[in-house]
C-alpha positions as CSV (number, residue, x, y, z in Angstrom):
1,M,5.3,12.1,-17.4
2,K,9.0,13.0,-19.0
3,S,11.4,11.7,-20.5
4,V,14.6,12.2,-18.2
5,L,18.4,11.1,-19.8
6,L,20.1,11.0,-15.9
7,I,24.2,10.5,-16.3
8,G,26.1,9.6,-12.9
9,L,24.2,6.9,-10.6
10,G,26.4,8.0,-7.4
11,K,24.1,8.5,-4.5
12,F,22.5,12.0,-5.3
13,G,22.0,10.2,-8.9
14,Q,20.5,7.2,-7.1
15,I,17.9,9.2,-5.0
16,L,17.2,11.4,-8.1
17,G,16.4,8.5,-10.1
18,E,14.0,6.8,-7.6
19,S,12.1,9.8,-7.2
20,L,12.1,10.5,-11.4
21,L,10.7,6.9,-11.5
22,G,8.0,7.6,-8.5
23,M,6.8,10.3,-10.6
24,G,6.5,8.1,-13.8
25,D,8.8,9.8,-15.4
26,E,10.7,7.8,-18.3
27,V,14.5,7.1,-17.7
28,M,17.1,6.2,-19.0
29,I,20.3,5.6,-16.8
30,V,24.3,6.3,-18.1
31,D,27.3,5.4,-15.6
32,R,30.6,4.0,-16.5
33,N,30.6,1.7,-13.6
34,E,29.1,-1.9,-14.7
35,D,28.2,-3.1,-11.2
36,V,26.1,0.1,-10.7
37,I,24.5,-0.3,-14.1
38,D,23.6,-4.1,-13.5
39,M,22.7,-3.4,-10.3
40,L,19.7,-0.8,-11.2
41,A,19.2,-1.3,-14.8
42,P,15.9,-3.9,-14.1
43,K,14.1,-0.7,-12.7
44,Y,14.6,1.6,-15.4
45,A,13.3,2.2,-19.0
46,G,16.7,1.9,-20.4
47,A,20.0,1.8,-19.2
48,L,24.0,2.1,-20.6
49,I,27.3,1.6,-19.1
50,A,29.5,4.2,-21.0
51,N,31.5,7.0,-19.9
52,G,29.4,9.9,-20.8
53,M,32.2,11.9,-22.2
54,N,32.5,9.9,-25.4
55,V,30.7,11.2,-28.3
56,E,29.7,8.4,-29.8
57,S,28.4,6.7,-26.8
58,M,26.2,10.1,-26.6
59,K,25.0,10.0,-30.1
60,S,23.6,6.8,-29.9
61,L,21.3,7.8,-27.2
62,D,19.3,10.1,-29.3
63,I,20.0,12.8,-27.3
64,P,17.7,15.4,-28.6
65,S,14.4,12.9,-27.8
66,Y,14.6,13.5,-24.2
67,D,12.7,16.3,-22.1
68,V,15.6,16.5,-19.6
69,C,19.5,15.8,-19.3
70,V,20.9,15.9,-16.0
71,V,24.6,15.9,-15.6
72,A,24.3,14.4,-11.8
73,I,28.2,13.6,-11.8
74,G,29.4,15.2,-8.3
75,D,32.9,13.9,-7.5
76,D,34.6,14.8,-11.1
77,F,34.1,18.1,-12.9
78,Q,36.0,18.3,-15.7
79,S,33.5,14.8,-16.3
80,S,30.9,17.0,-15.6
81,L,31.3,20.4,-17.6
82,E,32.6,17.9,-20.6
83,I,29.3,16.1,-20.6
84,T,27.6,19.1,-20.9
85,S,29.0,20.6,-23.3
86,I,29.0,17.3,-25.5
87,L,24.8,17.3,-24.0
88,K,24.6,20.7,-25.7
89,D,25.8,20.0,-28.6
90,L,24.7,17.1,-29.8
91,G,20.7,19.0,-29.4
92,A,19.8,19.0,-25.5
93,R,16.8,20.5,-25.3
94,Y,17.5,21.5,-21.4
95,V,20.5,20.2,-19.7
96,V,20.3,20.3,-15.7
97,S,24.1,20.2,-14.1
98,R,25.5,19.6,-10.3
99,A,27.8,21.7,-9.4
100,N,29.6,21.6,-5.9
101,T,30.9,25.4,-5.5
102,D,29.6,28.9,-7.3
103,I,33.2,28.5,-9.6
104,Q,32.0,25.1,-11.4
105,R,28.0,26.5,-11.0
106,K,29.7,29.4,-13.5
107,F,31.4,27.2,-15.7
108,L,28.8,25.0,-16.2
109,F,26.7,27.9,-17.3
110,R,29.0,29.2,-19.5
111,V,29.2,25.9,-21.8
112,G,26.0,25.9,-21.7
113,A,24.1,24.2,-19.0
114,D,19.7,25.8,-18.8
115,E,19.8,24.9,-15.1
116,V,22.9,24.3,-12.4
117,I,21.9,22.3,-8.9
118,Y,24.0,22.7,-5.7
119,P,22.8,20.2,-3.6
120,N,25.1,20.7,-0.4
121,R,24.1,24.6,-0.5
122,D,20.6,24.0,-1.3
123,I,20.6,21.7,1.6
124,A,22.3,24.2,4.0
125,E,20.6,27.1,3.0
126,K,16.9,25.6,3.5
127,L,17.9,24.3,7.1
128,A,19.6,27.6,8.4
129,V,16.1,29.0,7.3
130,K,14.2,26.4,9.2
131,I,16.4,27.0,12.2
132,N,15.8,30.6,12.4
133,A,12.1,30.4,11.3
134,E,10.3,28.1,13.7
135,K,7.3,29.1,11.3
136,V,8.4,27.8,7.6
137,Y,8.0,24.6,7.3
138,D,9.8,24.7,4.0
139,Y,10.4,27.1,0.9
140,I,11.9,27.2,-2.5
141,E,13.9,29.9,-3.4
142,L,12.9,31.6,-7.1
143,D,15.9,33.9,-6.8
144,Q,18.1,35.9,-5.3
145,K,15.2,37.9,-3.4
146,Y,11.6,36.2,-4.3
147,S,10.8,32.9,-3.0
148,I,7.2,30.4,-1.8
149,F,6.8,29.4,1.8
150,E,5.3,27.5,3.5
151,I,4.2,28.6,6.6
152,A,1.7,28.8,9.6
153,V,-1.4,31.1,9.7
154,P,-0.5,33.1,13.1
155,A,-2.4,32.4,16.0
156,K,-4.0,36.0,15.7
157,W,-5.7,35.4,12.0
158,R,-7.5,31.9,13.5
159,G,-11.4,33.0,12.9
160,K,-10.5,36.2,10.9
161,S,-11.8,35.6,7.0
162,L,-8.8,36.4,4.1
163,V,-9.9,39.8,3.5
164,D,-10.0,40.9,7.1
165,V,-6.1,40.3,7.3
166,N,-5.0,41.5,3.8
167,P,-2.1,39.8,4.1
168,R,-0.9,41.0,0.5
169,A,-1.7,44.9,1.4
170,K,-0.3,44.5,5.2
171,H,2.5,42.7,4.9
172,G,3.6,41.8,1.3
173,L,2.0,38.4,1.0
174,N,0.7,36.7,-1.9
175,I,-1.5,33.4,-0.3
176,L,-1.4,30.8,-3.3
177,T,-2.9,27.5,-1.6
178,I,-4.1,26.9,2.1
179,K,-3.1,23.7,3.5
180,K,-5.4,22.0,5.8
181,G,-3.5,18.5,6.7
182,N,-3.4,16.4,3.8
183,E,-5.9,19.0,2.1
184,I,-5.4,21.3,0.2
185,V,-7.6,24.6,-0.7
186,P,-6.5,25.9,-4.2
187,V,-6.4,29.7,-4.7
188,P,-8.7,30.8,-1.2
189,D,-11.6,33.0,-2.0
190,A,-11.4,36.5,0.1
191,N,-14.0,34.8,2.5
192,Y,-12.0,32.1,3.2
193,V,-12.2,31.9,7.6
194,F,-8.3,30.4,9.0
195,E,-8.8,28.5,11.1
196,E,-6.1,26.6,13.7
197,G,-3.6,24.2,12.6
198,D,-4.2,25.6,8.8
199,H,-0.6,26.3,6.8
200,M,-0.3,29.0,3.6
201,V,2.0,28.2,0.9
202,V,2.6,32.5,-0.1
203,F,4.9,34.1,-2.5
204,G,6.5,37.2,-1.5
205,N,10.3,39.2,-1.2
206,T,12.3,36.2,0.9
207,E,13.6,39.0,3.4
208,T,9.9,40.1,4.2
209,I,8.2,36.8,4.7
210,L,10.8,35.7,7.2
211,E,10.7,39.1,8.6
212,F,6.9,38.4,8.6
213,S,7.4,34.6,10.2
214,N,10.2,35.6,13.0
215,K,7.7,38.1,14.3
216,T,4.1,37.0,14.0
217,K,3.0,33.6,16.3
């Protein structure tokens, strides 16, 4: 469980908040819209009607006590920028801020954001990958070169062991986990035999994995 300060309860912020609660996190919400806070407050560990740019209001929250502070504001970049800076000045351990453009992302990093999320771009890129790679079920981009993918096991691998297909040496794929429906096979050993319906969670060069996925059936 983590303690999270969530500032900005628009549509994105509300979905994020619900997800955090579902994972058992302790969430404090802040928004300047009284109606929104009144509606959502009963669900959360704490709630405050305040403008995040008000330093005194932010001081009252004991910012260093939170594991993560999230600035989820998407429609007012100036506020997002100032709140990010205020949080870092008040000793925030880790600040995640939302951006809508690359320029916003750069400025948020400059004022101290530890991580910048870019929901619209991330969703678009994820959809583009899925459209262009039929066998990709999910992926996480780690940086510009490397990602983690969930992909279908090629039909020609069925009935063969991990050591037989040798995915790391032959295809540049590092298999982290095998998914069998709702079951997980963590760190499969060399003798694991692939079956129909298996998915593999792999780590490697993004272009290499996409090329592999598009070439195999």
